[in-house]
RODO-2510 file (C-alpha; in nm, 4 decimals, decimal comma):
residues 430
     n   res          X          Y          Z
     1     m    -1,5657     8,9143    -1,1037
     2     k    -1,9325     8,9379    -1,0092
     3     i    -1,9073     8,6072    -0,8215
     4     k    -1,6069     8,7349    -0,6275
     5     y    -1,7877     9,0510    -0,5192
     6     y    -2,0987     8,8503    -0,4313
     7     f    -1,8853     8,6210    -0,2154
     8     l    -1,7362     8,9232    -0,0333
     9     f    -2,0894     9,0537     0,0219
    10     i    -2,1932     8,7217     0,1769
    11     i    -1,8868     8,7274     0,4052
    12     a    -1,9822     9,0779     0,5201
    13     i    -2,3344     8,9594     0,6040
    14     l    -2,1953     8,6608     0,7892
    15     q    -1,9541     8,8742     0,9891
    16     g    -2,2409     9,0993     1,0886
    17     s    -2,4590     8,8087     1,1957
    18     l    -2,1849     8,6627     1,4169
    19     m    -2,0983     8,9883     1,5901
    20     g    -2,4062     8,9688     1,8133
    21     a    -2,3274     8,6321     1,9721
    22     t    -2,0862     8,6528     2,2639
    23     i    -1,9468     8,3824     2,4912
    24     k    -1,9107     8,4697     2,8572
    25     h    -1,8934     8,2735     3,1830
    26     i    -2,0926     8,3029     3,5046
    27     n    -1,9298     8,1705     3,8212
    28     i    -2,1821     7,9898     4,0381
    29     k    -2,0704     7,7861     4,3399
    30     g    -1,7191     7,7748     4,1984
    31     v    -1,8322     7,6422     3,8580
    32     e    -1,7674     7,8482     3,5437
    33     i    -2,0918     7,8229     3,3414
    34     p    -2,0521     7,9065     2,9696
    35     v    -2,3132     8,1555     2,8464
    36     i    -2,3697     8,1999     2,4725
    37     f    -2,5686     8,5213     2,4497
    38     e    -2,7026     8,7648     2,1913
    39     e    -2,8830     9,0860     2,2718
    40     q    -3,1626     9,1625     2,0265
    41     k    -3,3683     9,4755     2,0803
    42     s    -3,5971     9,4368     1,7791
    43     l    -3,8387     9,2045     1,9618
    44     p    -3,9342     9,2131     2,3344
    45     i    -3,8698     8,8430     2,3946
    46     l    -3,6617     8,5962     2,5951
    47     n    -3,5225     8,2838     2,4336
    48     l    -3,3390     8,0516     2,6731
    49     q    -3,1908     7,7042     2,6427
    50     l    -3,0365     7,5069     2,9261
    51     v    -2,8157     7,2549     2,7482
    52     f    -2,6872     6,9651     2,9580
    53     q    -2,3841     6,8046     2,7953
    54     n    -2,3157     6,4315     2,7620
    55     s    -2,6723     6,3769     2,8799
    56     g    -2,8564     6,2489     2,5745
    57     y    -2,9399     5,8880     2,5062
    58     i    -2,5655     5,8204     2,4971
    59     q    -2,6286     5,7752     2,8730
    60     d    -2,9016     5,5121     2,8341
    61     k    -2,6524     5,2306     2,9006
    62     d    -2,8508     4,9206     3,0019
    63     k    -3,1850     5,1056     3,0234
    64     n    -3,2667     5,1821     2,6607
    65     g    -3,5218     5,4646     2,6312
    66     l    -3,4539     5,6044     2,9795
    67     v    -3,3393     5,9477     2,8581
    68     s    -3,6298     5,9778     2,6145
    69     l    -3,8792     5,8950     2,8896
    70     s    -3,7038     6,1295     3,1348
    71     s    -3,7211     6,4250     2,8957
    72     k    -4,0912     6,3556     2,8392
    73     l    -4,1543     6,3546     3,2141
    74     l    -4,0024     6,7036     3,2342
    75     n    -4,2836     6,8148     3,0018
    76     e    -4,5460     6,6976     3,2538
    77     g    -4,5358     6,9974     3,4871
    78     t    -4,4501     6,9989     3,8573
    79     k    -4,5447     6,7384     4,1146
    80     e    -4,7610     6,9979     4,2938
    81     l    -4,9530     7,1340     3,9924
    82     g    -4,9472     6,8363     3,7581
    83     a    -4,9395     6,8548     3,3805
    84     t    -5,2739     7,0278     3,3197
    85     k    -5,2529     7,3127     3,5739
    86     f    -4,8876     7,3777     3,4918
    87     a    -4,9746     7,3965     3,1199
    88     e    -5,2588     7,6368     3,1974
    89     q    -5,0183     7,8757     3,3717
    90     l    -4,7864     7,8622     3,0717
    91     d    -5,0708     7,9270     2,8270
    92     e    -5,2172     8,2145     3,0293
    93     n    -4,8840     8,3967     3,0138
    94     a    -4,7786     8,2989     2,6576
    95     i    -4,4832     8,1017     2,7942
    96     t    -4,3356     7,7903     2,6361
    97     i    -4,1199     7,5403     2,8265
    98     n    -4,0145     7,2244     2,6480
    99     t    -3,7592     6,9511     2,7149
   100     s    -3,6051     6,7340     2,4441
   101     n    -3,3007     6,5158     2,4018
   102     g    -3,0651     6,4099     2,1289
   103     f    -2,7819     6,1611     2,1350
   104     e    -2,5360     6,3847     2,3224
   105     t    -2,7466     6,6498     2,4991
   106     l    -3,0641     6,7109     2,6959
   107     v    -3,2134     7,0571     2,6352
   108     i    -3,4730     7,2555     2,8300
   109     e    -3,5977     7,5459     2,6209
   110     l    -3,7974     7,8452     2,7425
   111     s    -3,9486     8,1305     2,5441
   112     s    -4,1643     8,4199     2,6579
   113     l    -4,2369     8,7857     2,6135
   114     k    -3,9998     9,0114     2,8064
   115     e    -4,2795     9,1339     3,0324
   116     e    -4,3478     8,7740     3,1427
   117     s    -3,9836     8,6690     3,1702
   118     k    -3,9715     8,6663     3,5519
   119     k    -4,2888     8,4579     3,5634
   120     a    -4,1365     8,2231     3,3065
   121     i    -3,8136     8,1837     3,5044
   122     n    -4,0111     8,1175     3,8245
   123     l    -4,2156     7,8458     3,6539
   124     l    -3,9029     7,6855     3,5115
   125     n    -3,7395     7,7018     3,8534
   126     d    -4,0434     7,5303     4,0073
   127     l    -4,0186     7,2583     3,7442
   128     l    -3,6497     7,1975     3,8095
   129     k    -3,7018     7,1862     4,1861
   130     s    -4,0003     6,9516     4,1738
   131     p    -4,0560     6,7536     3,8502
   132     n    -4,3747     6,5504     3,8314
   133     f    -4,2279     6,2356     3,9879
   134     r    -4,5534     6,0420     4,0212
   135     e    -4,6260     5,6801     3,9352
   136     d    -4,9442     5,7682     3,7457
   137     t    -4,7478     6,0203     3,5333
   138     l    -4,4832     5,7616     3,4487
   139     n    -4,7452     5,4988     3,3677
   140     k    -4,9179     5,7385     3,1299
   141     l    -4,5898     5,8191     2,9541
   142     k    -4,4951     5,4514     2,9283
   143     t    -4,8341     5,3700     2,7765
   144     i    -4,7946     5,6475     2,5181
   145     q    -4,4340     5,5472     2,4399
   146     i    -4,5153     5,1773     2,4049
   147     g    -4,8182     5,2597     2,1894
   148     g    -4,5980     5,4700     1,9612
   149     l    -4,3399     5,1922     1,9341
   150     k    -4,6070     4,9377     1,8431
   151     r    -4,7398     5,1680     1,5702
   152     k    -4,3875     5,1865     1,4287
   153     e    -4,3839     4,8098     1,3774
   154     n    -4,5213     4,8838     1,0309
   155     d    -4,3075     5,1930     0,9706
   156     f    -4,0510     5,0344     0,7403
   157     d    -3,8324     5,3452     0,7235
   158     y    -3,8032     5,3362     1,1021
   159     i    -3,7326     4,9626     1,0992
   160     a    -3,4675     4,9845     0,8267
   161     q    -3,2952     5,2812     0,9924
   162     n    -3,2789     5,1142     1,3343
   163     q    -3,1627     4,7882     1,1794
   164     l    -2,8767     4,9771     1,0125
   165     k    -2,7744     5,1352     1,3441
   166     s    -2,7793     4,7969     1,5175
   167     i    -2,5287     4,6615     1,2627
   168     l    -2,3158     4,9692     1,1982
   169     f    -2,2792     5,0715     1,5630
   170     k    -2,2839     4,7299     1,7263
   171     n    -2,1667     4,7314     2,0901
   172     t    -2,1891     5,1131     2,1171
   173     p    -2,4616     5,3396     2,2658
   174     l    -2,5785     5,4163     1,9104
   175     e    -2,6759     5,0547     1,8569
   176     n    -3,0216     5,0984     2,0126
   177     p    -3,3111     5,3267     1,9108
   178     a    -3,3465     5,6469     2,1123
   179     a    -3,7094     5,5705     2,1965
   180     g    -3,6212     5,2298     2,3411
   181     s    -3,8148     4,9092     2,2825
   182     v    -4,1459     4,7841     2,4211
   183     d    -3,9547     4,5557     2,6546
   184     s    -3,7007     4,8149     2,7762
   185     i    -3,9623     5,0869     2,8350
   186     s    -4,1831     4,8506     3,0363
   187     k    -3,8917     4,7840     3,2764
   188     i    -3,8045     5,1486     3,3542
   189     k    -3,8950     5,2523     3,7092
   190     l    -3,9708     5,5956     3,8512
   191     k    -3,6540     5,5679     4,0602
   192     d    -3,4485     5,5266     3,7398
   193     i    -3,5842     5,8545     3,6051
   194     e    -3,5389     6,0380     3,9351
   195     t    -3,1770     5,9233     3,9544
   196     f    -3,1022     6,0236     3,5956
   197     i    -3,2594     6,3709     3,6261
   198     n    -3,0996     6,4419     3,9652
   199     q    -2,7558     6,3454     3,8326
   200     t    -2,7928     6,5184     3,4968
   201     l    -2,9458     6,8580     3,5763
   202     c    -2,6409     7,0085     3,7422
   203     l    -2,4068     7,3048     3,6966
   204     n    -2,1120     7,0943     3,5850
   205     n    -2,3048     6,9709     3,2801
   206     l    -2,4629     7,3042     3,1881
   207     i    -2,4194     7,5362     2,8911
   208     i    -2,6581     7,8340     2,8714
   209     v    -2,7740     7,9612     2,5319
   210     a    -2,9877     8,2743     2,5407
   211     g    -3,0946     8,5853     2,3574
   212     g    -3,3551     8,8573     2,3487
   213     d    -3,4328     9,2074     2,4673
   214     f    -3,1865     9,2038     2,7589
   215     n    -2,8297     9,3069     2,8112
   216     l    -2,5998     9,0466     2,9623
   217     s    -2,6149     9,1961     3,3115
   218     e    -2,9969     9,1948     3,3094
   219     f    -2,9976     8,8377     3,1876
   220     e    -2,7569     8,7213     3,4593
   221     s    -2,9826     8,8715     3,7271
   222     l    -3,2887     8,7128     3,5667
   223     i    -3,1482     8,3602     3,5538
   224     k    -2,9628     8,3643     3,8870
   225     p    -3,2468     8,1966     4,0860
   226     i    -3,2270     7,8904     3,8597
   227     l    -2,8504     7,8659     3,8852
   228     d    -2,8588     7,9083     4,2623
   229     n    -3,0965     7,6130     4,2926
   230     l    -2,9048     7,3747     4,0672
   231     k    -2,6542     7,1571     4,2488
   232     v    -2,2905     7,1435     4,1408
   233     g    -2,3027     6,7725     4,0585
   234     e    -2,0507     6,5603     3,8735
   235     k    -1,9688     6,6278     3,5112
   236     a    -2,0827     6,3470     3,2831
   237     q    -1,7859     6,2205     3,0869
   238     a    -1,7830     6,2706     2,7117
   239     q    -1,7706     5,9510     2,5097
   240     e    -1,6214     5,8961     2,1678
   241     i    -1,8042     5,6374     1,9613
   242     i    -1,5371     5,4301     1,7909
   243     f    -1,6509     5,1907     1,5201
   244     s    -1,5287     5,0563     1,1888
   245     s    -1,7776     4,9646     0,9198
   246     k    -1,7448     4,6641     0,6958
   247     k    -1,9159     4,5528     0,3777
   248     d    -2,2236     4,3884     0,5186
   249     e    -2,5977     4,3693     0,4695
   250     k    -2,9086     4,2529     0,6463
   251     t    -3,2438     4,2043     0,4763
   252     l    -3,5753     4,1838     0,6581
   253     i    -3,8690     4,0381     0,4673
   254     k    -4,2006     4,2205     0,5186
   255     e    -4,5267     4,2624     0,3318
   256     t    -4,4421     4,5904     0,1612
   257     e    -4,4878     4,7344    -0,1872
   258     q    -4,1524     4,9131    -0,1698
   259     a    -3,7980     4,8186    -0,0770
   260     y    -3,6472     5,0427     0,1907
   261     i    -3,2694     5,0646     0,1578
   262     y    -3,0569     5,2350     0,4243
   263     f    -2,6782     5,2370     0,4119
   264     g    -2,3840     5,3739     0,6081
   265     s    -2,0099     5,3532     0,6556
   266     s    -1,7216     5,4942     0,8563
   267     f    -1,5812     5,8374     0,7760
   268     n    -1,2740     5,8879     0,9886
   269     i    -1,2635     6,2522     1,0947
   270     n    -1,3563     6,4393     1,4123
   271     s    -1,5589     6,7533     1,4721
   272     k    -1,2472     6,9739     1,5117
   273     d    -1,0700     6,8523     1,1959
   274     e    -0,9352     7,1528     1,0001
   275     e    -1,0321     6,9879     0,6713
   276     n    -1,3991     6,9374     0,7568
   277     y    -1,4927     7,2001     0,4994
   278     k    -1,3804     6,9517     0,2340
   279     a    -1,6105     6,6882     0,3848
   280     k    -1,8953     6,9410     0,3679
   281     v    -1,8385     7,0003    -0,0043
   282     a    -1,7894     6,6296    -0,0783
   283     s    -2,1068     6,5411     0,1126
   284     f    -2,3047     6,8048    -0,0766
   285     i    -2,1918     6,6712    -0,4148
   286     l    -2,2302     6,3018    -0,3376
   287     g    -2,5783     6,3011    -0,1924
   288     g    -2,6656     6,5983     0,0242
   289     s    -2,7866     6,8447    -0,2368
   290     g    -3,0954     6,6626    -0,3625
   291     f    -3,1342     6,7124    -0,7365
   292     g    -2,7911     6,7525    -0,8887
   293     s    -2,6211     6,5172    -0,6424
   294     r    -2,4504     6,2041    -0,7714
   295     l    -2,6880     5,9676    -0,5950
   296     m    -3,0013     6,1459    -0,7171
   297     e    -2,8763     6,1880    -1,0741
   298     e    -2,7631     5,8276    -1,1177
   299     i    -3,0447     5,6539    -0,9298
   300     r    -3,3491     5,8651    -1,0089
   301     v    -3,2796     6,0882    -1,3086
   302     k    -3,0867     5,8431    -1,5288
   303     r    -3,2466     5,5129    -1,4246
   304     g    -3,5762     5,5998    -1,2549
   305     l    -3,5120     5,3542    -0,9735
   306     a    -3,6296     5,5778    -0,6893
   307     y    -3,8276     5,8919    -0,6192
   308     s    -3,5422     6,0211    -0,4058
   309     a    -3,1965     5,9118    -0,2945
   310     y    -2,9864     6,0886    -0,0348
   311     g    -2,6525     6,0488     0,1367
   312     s    -2,4544     6,2751     0,3671
   313     i    -2,1578     6,2871     0,6015
   314     s    -2,2815     6,3433     0,9558
   315     i    -2,0263     6,5190     1,1789
   316     n    -2,0879     6,5032     1,5529
   317     k    -1,8687     6,5579     1,8569
   318     s    -1,8889     6,1912     1,9561
   319     h    -1,8893     6,0270     1,6129
   320     t    -1,8834     6,0880     1,2371
   321     y    -2,0114     5,8654     0,9603
   322     f    -2,1579     5,8553     0,6097
   323     n    -2,5214     5,7479     0,5724
   324     g    -2,8023     5,7551     0,3216
   325     y    -3,1274     5,5977     0,2074
   326     l    -3,3667     5,5407    -0,0816
   327     q    -3,6878     5,3601    -0,1650
   328     t    -3,7395     5,1563    -0,4786
   329     k    -3,9579     4,8790    -0,6182
   330     n    -3,8998     4,5363    -0,4653
   331     e    -3,7834     4,3996    -0,7994
   332     s    -3,5286     4,6841    -0,8317
   333     a    -3,3767     4,6484    -0,4856
   334     d    -3,0721     4,4445    -0,5880
   335     e    -2,9924     4,6771    -0,8774
   336     a    -3,0296     4,9879    -0,6606
   337     q    -2,8078     4,8462    -0,3871
   338     k    -2,5307     4,7590    -0,6339
   339     l    -2,5626     5,1019    -0,7915
   340     v    -2,5141     5,2792    -0,4567
   341     s    -2,1932     5,0827    -0,3985
   342     q    -2,0714     5,1640    -0,7501
   343     i    -2,1518     5,5353    -0,7203
   344     v    -1,9605     5,5617    -0,3923
   345     a    -1,6656     5,3624    -0,5316
   346     d    -1,6478     5,5853    -0,8418
   347     f    -1,6736     5,8942    -0,6237
   348     v    -1,3737     5,7864    -0,4169
   349     e    -1,1676     5,6716    -0,7146
   350     k    -1,2416     5,9487    -0,9668
   351     g    -1,3482     6,2377    -0,7447
   352     v    -1,5697     6,5255    -0,8575
   353     t    -1,5745     6,7376    -1,1715
   354     k    -1,4941     7,1057    -1,1986
   355     e    -1,8601     7,1781    -1,2752
   356     e    -1,9782     6,9927    -0,9629
   357     l    -1,7318     7,1816    -0,7448
   358     e    -1,8345     7,5214    -0,8829
   359     a    -2,2035     7,4406    -0,8358
   360     a    -2,1373     7,3367    -0,4763
   361     k    -1,9396     7,6539    -0,4059
   362     n    -2,2137     7,8731    -0,5494
   363     f    -2,4897     7,7053    -0,3503
   364     l    -2,3047     7,6851    -0,0189
   365     t    -2,1955     8,0478    -0,0504
   366     g    -2,5254     8,1826    -0,1790
   367     s    -2,7425     8,0089     0,0804
   368     e    -2,5282     8,1104     0,3774
   369     p    -2,7374     8,4174     0,4803
   370     l    -3,0462     8,1938     0,5055
   371     r    -2,8738     7,9948     0,7797
   372     s    -2,8258     8,2960     1,0076
   373     e    -3,1400     8,5042     0,9538
   374     t    -3,3101     8,4526     1,2886
   375     l    -3,1983     8,4841     1,6490
   376     a    -3,2581     8,1119     1,7029
   377     q    -3,0416     8,0215     1,4026
   378     r    -2,7576     8,2447     1,5164
   379     l    -2,7679     8,1137     1,8721
   380     n    -2,7777     7,7557     1,7492
   381     r    -2,4756     7,8156     1,5263
   382     a    -2,2798     7,9871     1,8043
   383     f    -2,3591     7,6986     2,0395
   384     t    -2,2597     7,4335     1,7837
   385     l    -1,9241     7,6003     1,7227
   386     y    -1,8549     7,6352     2,0956
   387     y    -1,9685     7,2798     2,1691
   388     r    -1,7360     7,1381     1,9044
   389     g    -1,4425     7,3439     2,0300
   390     l    -1,4296     7,5733     1,7256
   391     e    -1,3644     7,9475     1,7129
   392     p    -1,6636     8,1872     1,6913
   393     d    -1,5546     8,3037     1,3434
   394     y    -1,5141     7,9472     1,2131
   395     s    -1,8130     7,9767     0,9751
   396     k    -1,6605     8,2790     0,8029
   397     k    -1,3248     8,1053     0,7663
   398     e    -1,4931     7,7873     0,6454
   399     l    -1,6761     7,9791     0,3740
   400     e    -1,3507     8,1379     0,2596
   401     k    -1,1835     7,7964     0,2458
   402     i    -1,4701     7,6541     0,0435
   403     q    -1,4543     7,9412    -0,2026
   404     n    -1,0776     7,8892    -0,2473
   405     l    -1,0927     7,5081    -0,2622
   406     e    -0,9060     7,3620    -0,5611
   407     l    -1,0355     7,0611    -0,7517
   408     d    -0,7182     6,8554    -0,7056
   409     d    -0,7137     6,9173    -0,3305
   410     l    -1,0746     6,8066    -0,2925
   411     n    -1,0246     6,4929    -0,4998
   412     k    -0,7123     6,3959    -0,3030
   413     y    -0,9113     6,4392     0,0163
   414     i    -1,1965     6,2213    -0,1133
   415     k    -0,9555     5,9482    -0,2264
   416     s    -0,7904     5,9478     0,1172
   417     h    -1,1201     5,8406     0,2738
   418     n    -1,1696     5,5072     0,1015
   419     e    -1,3198     5,3713     0,4260
   420     i    -1,6480     5,5128     0,2946
   421     n    -1,6528     5,2160     0,0531
   422     n    -1,7138     4,9742     0,3419
   423     l    -2,0888     5,0147     0,3110
   424     t    -2,3291     4,8376     0,5431
   425     f    -2,6812     4,7928     0,4040
   426     s    -3,0075     4,7526     0,5889
   427     i    -3,2971     4,6515     0,3627
   428     v    -3,6654     4,5923     0,4263
   429     r    -3,8412     4,4353     0,1311
   430     k    -4,0940     4,1792     0,0202
***
């Protein structure tokens, strides 16, 4: 009974945390721009993200590393001020502007005190109107990027992870590393970056995520200069990464004291699947929970083959898959690899125990308030739900479904996804 009341208490907290985030639209030049917004009066701040969809390194195409280099150039100030003077203006006014990219999105984030918000918006507007498109800036960035890639030649985790992606996602945009290669970076021209940025930073690709000590009307007035200066542009088309894993492995021999084992397989669901809550619980039990997970218990606790072993189901809008990794002694690599395959096979065939399910429910329910404590966390969650096409109250409903999940239903779900057994291994060892 105590657990039931505690669960209801968590739901109440969650409902309260979601009430602040609203989704509205601003019409600019005939384009309806989604705005995910939360007013927070407790701190006099502005937190703003301009999220450009379908604009991450999924758009690299034949110029691997182009998006990574482009996002770095947007951190180099304006063409007029340059990196140093632009950074000085930010520092003098306690303003932060940073651009980053993932696989699917490119994000420009701004934060400032409320009293400096107009100055912050003006500086961001200057940056968007005139990025630092200079040959010397690009050459500096290329030198830094190539230097970083060369240093990673002895980062065996990085090598094993990228080798796995090259096998698992062959002939898809995920096949190549986000940072590019020494060869691909050296071939990128300033014109390539100008073209990408000019095509990408447009109203048709934009989602706004914002919060702080403003009401929505004040915020719309504040951000209007930026929206007025962005062109309408063409919407980048969303891509679905379709792949099918097979039992495969590739071993790279290096002078290393440890064996680095990365593995992955298909997991055939999409980001809007109504049963994704079952995948979340299954992922937690199999390898996502650290100590107590199947992988950690069998590989580290019972056999001492690795310091850590993890595995999780990664759910994205463009693709979903199972992946994991561990390190072990070179002489234990074969045993550890076979054990991973056996653990996954047993998991699919026999499912989970009642005790494992109850532990997962308790943790996922009990830790929920920690995932929505801050404004940034709440905005990020609201954006993720919107981006994946889910309802704003999805997290509350998901938690209820997890709490009511029956053992037989979960085990039937796990058994229905036997594609997870088609594990591809990437190993770096001596």
